[in-house]
TIVO-769358 format. One line per field, with one value per atom (N, C-alpha, C): residue number from 1; residue in three letters; x, y, z. Coordinates in steps of 0.1 Angstrom, whole numbers. Layout:
N
nr [NUM;...]
rest [ALA;...]
X [X;...]
Y [Y;...]
Z [Z;...]
// end
This chain:
178
nr [1;1;1;2;2;2;3;3;3;4;4;4;5;5;5;6;6;6;7;7;7;8;8;8;9;9;9;10;10;10;11;11;11;12;12;12;13;13;13;14;14;14;15;15;15;16;16;16;17;17;17;18;18;18;19;19;19;20;20;20;21;21;21;22;22;22;23;23;23;24;24;24;25;25;25;26;26;26;27;27;27;28;28;28;29;29;29;30;30;30;31;31;31;32;32;32;33;33;33;34;34;34;35;35;35;36;36;36;37;37;37;38;38;38;39;39;39;40;40;40;41;41;41;42;42;42;43;43;43;44;44;44;45;45;45;46;46;46;47;47;47;48;48;48;49;49;49;50;50;50;51;51;51;52;52;52;53;53;53;54;54;54;55;55;55;56;56;56;57;57;57;58;58;58;59;59;59;60;60;60;61;61;61;62;62;62;63;63;63;64;64;64;65;65;65;66;66;66;67;67;67;68;68;68;69;69;69;70;70;70;71;71;71;72;72;72;73;73;73;74;74;74;75;75;75;76;76;76;77;77;77;78;78;78;79;79;79;80;80;80;81;81;81;82;82;82;83;83;83;84;84;84;85;85;85;86;86;86;87;87;87;88;88;88;89;89;89;90;90;90;91;91;91;92;92;92;93;93;93;94;94;94;95;95;95;96;96;96;97;97;97;98;98;98;99;99;99;100;100;100;101;101;101;102;102;102;103;103;103;104;104;104;105;105;105;106;106;106;107;107;107;108;108;108;109;109;109;110;110;110;111;111;111;112;112;112;113;113;113;114;114;114;115;115;115;116;116;116;117;117;117;118;118;118;119;119;119;120;120;120;121;121;121;122;122;122;123;123;123;124;124;124;125;125;125;126;126;126;127;127;127;128;128;128;129;129;129;130;130;130;131;131;131;132;132;132;133;133;133;134;134;134;135;135;135;136;136;136;137;137;137;138;138;138;139;139;139;140;140;140;141;141;141;142;142;142;143;143;143;144;144;144;145;145;145;146;146;146;147;147;147;148;148;148;149;149;149;150;150;150;151;151;151;152;152;152;153;153;153;154;154;154;155;155;155;156;156;156;157;157;157;158;158;158;159;159;159;160;160;160;161;161;161;162;162;162;163;163;163;164;164;164;165;165;165;166;166;166;167;167;167;168;168;168;169;169;169;170;170;170;171;171;171;172;172;172;173;173;173;174;174;174;175;175;175;176;176;176;177;177;177;178;178;178]
rest [UNK;UNK;UNK;UNK;UNK;UNK;UNK;UNK;UNK;UNK;UNK;UNK;UNK;UNK;UNK;UNK;UNK;UNK;UNK;UNK;UNK;UNK;UNK;UNK;UNK;UNK;UNK;UNK;UNK;UNK;UNK;UNK;UNK;UNK;UNK;UNK;UNK;UNK;UNK;UNK;UNK;UNK;UNK;UNK;UNK;UNK;UNK;UNK;UNK;UNK;UNK;UNK;UNK;UNK;UNK;UNK;UNK;UNK;UNK;UNK;UNK;UNK;UNK;UNK;UNK;UNK;UNK;UNK;UNK;UNK;UNK;UNK;UNK;UNK;UNK;UNK;UNK;UNK;UNK;UNK;UNK;UNK;UNK;UNK;UNK;UNK;UNK;UNK;UNK;UNK;UNK;UNK;UNK;UNK;UNK;UNK;UNK;UNK;UNK;UNK;UNK;UNK;UNK;UNK;UNK;UNK;UNK;UNK;UNK;UNK;UNK;UNK;UNK;UNK;UNK;UNK;UNK;UNK;UNK;UNK;UNK;UNK;UNK;UNK;UNK;UNK;UNK;UNK;UNK;UNK;UNK;UNK;UNK;UNK;UNK;UNK;UNK;UNK;UNK;UNK;UNK;UNK;UNK;UNK;UNK;UNK;UNK;UNK;UNK;UNK;UNK;UNK;UNK;UNK;UNK;UNK;UNK;UNK;UNK;UNK;UNK;UNK;UNK;UNK;UNK;UNK;UNK;UNK;UNK;UNK;UNK;UNK;UNK;UNK;UNK;UNK;UNK;UNK;UNK;UNK;UNK;UNK;UNK;UNK;UNK;UNK;UNK;UNK;UNK;UNK;UNK;UNK;UNK;UNK;UNK;UNK;UNK;UNK;UNK;UNK;UNK;UNK;UNK;UNK;UNK;UNK;UNK;UNK;UNK;UNK;UNK;UNK;UNK;UNK;UNK;UNK;UNK;UNK;UNK;UNK;UNK;UNK;UNK;UNK;UNK;UNK;UNK;UNK;UNK;UNK;UNK;UNK;UNK;UNK;UNK;UNK;UNK;UNK;UNK;UNK;UNK;UNK;UNK;UNK;UNK;UNK;UNK;UNK;UNK;UNK;UNK;UNK;UNK;UNK;UNK;UNK;UNK;UNK;UNK;UNK;UNK;UNK;UNK;UNK;UNK;UNK;UNK;UNK;UNK;UNK;UNK;UNK;UNK;UNK;UNK;UNK;UNK;UNK;UNK;UNK;UNK;UNK;UNK;UNK;UNK;UNK;UNK;UNK;UNK;UNK;UNK;UNK;UNK;UNK;UNK;UNK;UNK;UNK;UNK;UNK;UNK;UNK;UNK;UNK;UNK;UNK;UNK;UNK;UNK;UNK;UNK;UNK;UNK;UNK;UNK;UNK;UNK;UNK;UNK;UNK;UNK;UNK;UNK;UNK;UNK;UNK;UNK;UNK;UNK;UNK;UNK;UNK;UNK;UNK;UNK;UNK;UNK;UNK;UNK;UNK;UNK;UNK;UNK;UNK;UNK;UNK;UNK;UNK;UNK;UNK;UNK;UNK;UNK;UNK;UNK;UNK;UNK;UNK;UNK;UNK;UNK;UNK;UNK;UNK;UNK;UNK;UNK;UNK;UNK;UNK;UNK;UNK;UNK;UNK;UNK;UNK;UNK;UNK;UNK;UNK;UNK;UNK;UNK;UNK;UNK;UNK;UNK;UNK;UNK;UNK;UNK;UNK;UNK;UNK;UNK;UNK;UNK;UNK;UNK;UNK;UNK;UNK;UNK;UNK;UNK;UNK;UNK;UNK;UNK;UNK;UNK;UNK;UNK;UNK;UNK;UNK;UNK;UNK;UNK;UNK;UNK;UNK;UNK;UNK;UNK;UNK;UNK;UNK;UNK;UNK;UNK;UNK;UNK;UNK;UNK;UNK;UNK;UNK;UNK;UNK;UNK;UNK;UNK;UNK;UNK;UNK;UNK;UNK;UNK;UNK;UNK;UNK;UNK;UNK;UNK;UNK;UNK;UNK;UNK;UNK;UNK;UNK;UNK;UNK;UNK;UNK;UNK;UNK;UNK;UNK;UNK;UNK;UNK;UNK;UNK;UNK;UNK;UNK;UNK;UNK;UNK;UNK;UNK;UNK;UNK;UNK;UNK;UNK;UNK;UNK;UNK;UNK;UNK;UNK;UNK;UNK;UNK;UNK;UNK;UNK;UNK;UNK;UNK;UNK;UNK;UNK;UNK;UNK;UNK;UNK;UNK;UNK;UNK;UNK;UNK;UNK;UNK;UNK;UNK;UNK;UNK;UNK;UNK;UNK;UNK;UNK;UNK;UNK;UNK;UNK;UNK;UNK;UNK;UNK]
X [8;0;9;5;13;13;24;24;22;17;14;18;23;27;19;11;3;5;9;11;21;31;42;38;26;22;23;30;30;21;13;4;1;-6;-10;-21;-20;-30;-41;-53;-64;-70;-70;-75;-90;-99;-113;-119;-126;-131;-146;-152;-167;-172;-185;-193;-188;-186;-181;-189;-202;-211;-211;-212;-211;-198;-187;-174;-173;-178;-177;-185;-196;-203;-195;-189;-180;-169;-162;-151;-157;-168;-174;-177;-183;-185;-172;-162;-149;-143;-145;-140;-147;-160;-168;-164;-163;-159;-145;-136;-122;-123;-130;-131;-139;-147;-154;-144;-132;-122;-116;-117;-112;-123;-135;-145;-155;-155;-164;-177;-187;-200;-202;-212;-215;-219;-225;-229;-218;-206;-194;-187;-191;-184;-193;-187;-194;-187;-193;-187;-198;-196;-206;-202;-211;-209;-216;-210;-216;-227;-235;-245;-238;-227;-219;-205;-201;-187;-176;-180;-169;-164;-170;-166;-154;-147;-136;-141;-134;-139;-131;-131;-123;-132;-125;-131;-127;-136;-132;-140;-134;-141;-138;-148;-146;-152;-146;-151;-147;-153;-150;-143;-131;-123;-116;-117;-111;-115;-128;-134;-130;-124;-119;-125;-126;-130;-118;-119;-108;-112;-103;-106;-95;-99;-89;-95;-88;-94;-82;-86;-77;-83;-75;-81;-72;-61;-51;-54;-63;-67;-77;-79;-88;-103;-107;-122;-124;-136;-140;-137;-142;-141;-126;-117;-103;-98;-102;-98;-104;-116;-122;-115;-109;-101;-89;-82;-70;-74;-85;-89;-92;-98;-101;-88;-79;-67;-58;-57;-49;-55;-68;-74;-72;-74;-72;-58;-48;-34;-30;-36;-34;-40;-52;-59;-52;-46;-38;-26;-20;-8;-12;-24;-29;-33;-39;-44;-32;-21;-9;0;-4;5;17;18;29;27;15;12;3;6;-1;-14;-24;-36;-33;-23;-19;-14;-6;-1;-12;-21;-33;-41;-44;-52;-44;-31;-23;-24;-23;-22;-35;-46;-59;-68;-63;-71;-71;-83;-84;-96;-96;-108;-118;-131;-141;-139;-133;-132;-118;-112;-99;-97;-108;-107;-106;-113;-112;-97;-92;-79;-68;-70;-61;-61;-73;-75;-67;-69;-62;-47;-42;-28;-22;-30;-25;-24;-34;-34;-22;-19;-7;6;7;19;19;8;8;7;1;-1;-16;-19;-33;-41;-54;-63;-64;-62;-63;-50;-39;-25;-23;-19;-15;-1;7;20;29;34;42;55;60;73;70;59;55;53;46;43;56;65;78;86;86;94;89;76;69;72;71;74;88;98;112;115;109;111;104;92;85;91;96;102;115;123;135;133;122;119;114;107;101;110;121;129;133;131;134;150;158;172;177;169;172;164;159;152;137;132;118;109;96;86;84;86;85;71;60;46;43;48;46;53;65;73;66;60;52;40;33;22;25;36;41;45;52;56;43;34;21;14;13;6;13;26;34;32;32;30;16;6;-7;-8;-2;-3;6;17;26;19;12;4;-6;-13;-23;-17;-6;-1;10;16;27;23]
Y [-12;0;12;22;35;43;50;59;73;81;95;103;115;124;137;141;153;159;172;180;173;167;161;147;142;129;119;108;98;86;82;70;64;52;45;52;53;59;48;51;42;42;30;29;24;32;29;26;14;10;7;9;7;13;14;19;33;42;55;63;64;72;68;55;49;52;51;54;69;77;92;95;89;91;85;74;68;78;84;93;106;110;122;119;107;103;102;97;95;109;119;132;138;136;141;134;121;114;118;120;125;138;148;161;161;152;150;148;141;138;151;162;175;184;178;186;192;189;195;187;193;185;185;177;175;189;197;211;220;217;225;222;211;206;207;211;212;205;195;187;185;190;188;177;167;156;159;155;157;145;147;136;124;125;114;115;106;107;101;94;88;98;110;120;128;134;143;155;158;170;172;184;188;183;177;173;183;188;198;196;200;200;213;219;231;229;235;233;245;247;258;252;258;254;266;268;279;292;293;305;309;300;303;292;297;288;281;268;259;252;250;245;236;225;217;211;212;206;199;190;182;179;180;178;170;165;159;145;138;125;125;113;113;114;111;111;119;124;131;122;109;100;98;97;95;108;119;132;132;128;127;118;107;99;106;114;121;132;139;149;142;131;123;119;114;108;120;131;142;147;149;154;145;132;121;122;123;124;136;148;160;161;155;155;146;135;126;133;141;149;159;165;175;168;157;149;144;140;134;145;158;169;172;165;167;179;185;197;206;218;227;232;237;242;253;262;273;268;257;252;245;239;233;243;254;265;271;274;280;271;258;249;248;251;249;261;273;285;289;291;295;303;312;320;311;315;307;307;318;319;315;305;300;295;289;283;295;305;317;323;324;329;320;307;298;300;302;304;317;327;340;338;330;328;321;312;305;315;324;335;344;348;356;349;336;329;325;327;324;310;302;287;285;273;270;270;273;274;262;250;237;231;238;232;227;215;209;204;207;202;212;209;218;222;214;217;228;228;238;251;250;262;268;260;265;271;265;271;285;286;299;309;305;314;319;310;315;325;322;331;345;345;358;365;358;364;371;364;370;383;383;395;406;403;414;417;410;412;427;433;447;450;440;442;442;437;437;447;457;468;465;455;451;458;456;462;454;460;453;448;455;451;439;439;428;415;417;407;400;409;403;396;401;394;380;379;367;357;362;354;348;357;352;342;344;334;321;321;308;301;309;303;296;303;298;284;283;271;260;264;255;248;257;252;242;244;236;222;222;211;203;208;201;197]
Z [0;0;0;-8;-9;4;7;18;14;22;19;31;28;39;38;48;48;62;61;73;83;77;85;90;87;92;80;82;72;75;66;68;55;56;44;37;24;16;14;15;14;0;-6;-20;-18;-22;-20;-34;-35;-48;-47;-36;-35;-22;-21;-10;-6;-17;-15;-5;-7;1;15;17;31;38;31;37;40;31;34;47;49;62;74;72;83;86;76;78;85;81;88;103;105;119;127;121;127;131;122;125;137;137;148;161;161;173;178;169;172;179;173;179;192;195;208;219;215;225;231;224;229;234;236;242;233;220;211;210;205;203;188;184;169;164;172;167;165;170;168;155;148;136;124;113;100;90;84;73;63;51;40;31;29;20;7;-4;-17;-19;-29;-32;-37;-44;-49;-45;-35;-29;-38;-49;-57;-67;-69;-78;-72;-81;-76;-69;-58;-50;-37;-33;-21;-8;1;14;24;32;42;55;66;79;86;92;100;113;123;137;145;157;166;178;180;192;198;210;217;212;208;203;188;181;168;158;145;135;130;130;125;112;104;90;85;79;72;59;48;36;29;20;12;-1;-12;-25;-35;-31;-40;-44;-38;-42;-54;-60;-71;-68;-56;-53;-40;-38;-26;-14;-15;-3;1;-9;-5;1;-3;3;17;19;32;42;37;45;50;41;45;56;54;64;77;77;89;96;88;94;100;93;98;111;111;123;135;132;142;148;139;144;151;147;154;167;168;181;191;186;194;200;192;196;207;205;215;228;227;239;247;240;246;252;249;254;245;234;225;216;216;209;218;219;228;221;228;223;213;216;208;194;195;182;174;180;174;167;174;169;157;159;148;135;137;125;118;124;118;117;122;120;106;100;86;85;75;72;65;66;59;44;39;24;20;26;23;9;4;-10;-20;-17;-26;-25;-13;-11;-18;-18;-24;-39;-45;-59;-63;-54;-57;-56;-46;-45;-57;-63;-75;-87;-87;-97;-96;-83;-81;-85;-83;-86;-101;-108;-122;-126;-117;-120;-122;-128;-131;-118;-120;-109;-100;-106;-98;-96;-98;-96;-82;-81;-68;-67;-78;-79;-72;-60;-52;-59;-67;-75;-85;-92;-101;-94;-83;-75;-69;-64;-59;-70;-82;-93;-97;-98;-101;-90;-78;-67;-67;-69;-70;-81;-92;-104;-101;-96;-93;-81;-71;-59;-63;-72;-76;-84;-92;-100;-92;-81;-72;-60;-58;-46;-45;-33;-32;-33;-29;-30;-45;-53;-68;-76;-69;-75;-77;-71;-72;-62;-63;-55;-42;-30;-17;-15;-18;-16;-25;-38;-47;-41;-36;-30;-18;-10;2;-3;-13;-19;-24;-31;-37;-26;-15;-4;3;6;13;5;-8;-17;-16;-17;-16;-2;8;22;23;17;18;10;-2;-9;-3;2;8;21;28;40;35;24;19;14;8;1;8;18;25;39]
// end
C-alpha cells in the first residue's frame, strides 16, 4: 500500500473501490468522534458531504475550538471520499498529539485556524503565482514562486509590496499542500 505524507504525518493511503457514500459518512462520523475527545460537540463541527462521494472533490471539515473557526481541507486524491479519509486521518493524528500533550492548544489553533473563504484565497494565491487554478504540484508552485520572488525582490530593484504578496501566496499554498 502506498504511503502518503500530509502536514508532516506519514500514513498509508487508502484505496477505495466501493461503498463510497457509506465510507464518506464513516469518515465524517470519525472526525466528529475524534473532535469530541477534545470537548467539542457535533454542533461545533461542520462537514458537508456531496451527493456522490466517488466523484472528484475537495473534502473539508470546519469546527470551533477555543473561540476560533478551525478548518482543514484536502483535494489531492482522485475522489472526494479518498480526500475525506485524508482529512479524517490528519485530524485524528493532530488530536492525538494534542491529547498526549505533544502539541499545545496554541499550536493546534495556529495549525488549523483558517478564514471561511480560504478556498477563494487559495485560488487568488494561484493566480498571483501564475499557476493553473487547480494546480496541486508543489514543485510547479515552488518554481513559479522562486522566479517571481527574484523578479520582485526589493534588493534587486523590485517592489516590496509585490514581493510580500508573492511570499504570502506561496506560504498559503505550501500550507495547503505540505
